N, C-alpha and C positions, 0 to 999 in steps of 0.2 A: 278333626271336626271343623266344619265350616259354617259360617252364618251368612245367610243370603236373604234379601228382601223377597217378599211374595211375588212382586212384579217380575223380578228376574227369574224366579223359578217358573212362573207361567210362560215366559218367553223361551226358556231353555230346559223344559222338563226332561226331555229325553237325555240331554247331556248330564243333568243332575242325577237321574237314575243310574246312568253309567258310572258316575263319579262315586256314589255311595257304595257301590260294589267293591271299589278298590281303596277309597279314601276314608270311608266311615260315614257316620251320620251327618246330615245337614240340618241345621236349625233354621227354620223359616220364620222370618219376622214380618209383622204387619204393624205399620206405624211405629217402627223401632222397637217393638216388644215381641218376645218369643211367642209364636202362635202355634207352631207345629214342628214335628221332627220327621224328616224323611230318612227311612232306614232301608238297608238292603234286606230282602227276604232271605231268611235262613231256611232251615228245613221245616217241615210241617209242625214238629213239636215246638220249635222256637216260636213260630208264629202263633200257635195255640196259647203258649204261656204268655206271650206279649198281649194278646187279645184279652185273655182272662184277667190279667193283672190290671187292665184298664176298663174292665166291664163293670159298670155300676151294679148290675143285677147279680153278678157273681160275687162281688165284694160284699153286697148286702147279705147274700146267702152265707158267706164266711162269717160275717159279723153275728148273724143269728145263731150260727152253730157255736161260735165261741161263747156267746151269752148263755146258751143252753148248757154247755159244759161247765161254765162257772156256777150255774144254778144246780149243779149236781145231776143233771140229766145226761143221758147218753153213756157211752162206754169209755173207759179209760183207754189209754194207748195199749197197755198190756192186754186188757180185755178184748179190744178190737183185734189185735194180732192173733190172740188165742182163737177167737171165733173165725177169723179169716183163714187160718191155717188148719183148722179142724177138718178132718176128712168128711166128705159129703156122706150123708146117710144113704144106705142102700135101699132101693124101693122094696116094699113088702110084696110078696107073692100072695095072690089071694083072690 
């Protein structure tokens, strides 16, 4: 992991992108303080997890879901998996 000032990243972005692919993340500083992290793109699933982990909207949804479960609303883990693995009902003829 490397720490680089923003001005240097601006001047050498292409080289920095190449470097993160082989050397790992680069912490970008602004006025001496960490401001961002440059990461190599993994597969689509890795990118999706990263984006969701830092999404305020998704985190708010998770928080609301946790509060709902604490209040006794929703399904328990066992109830969820029982419902999720239950065979689909066959459509009625008629």
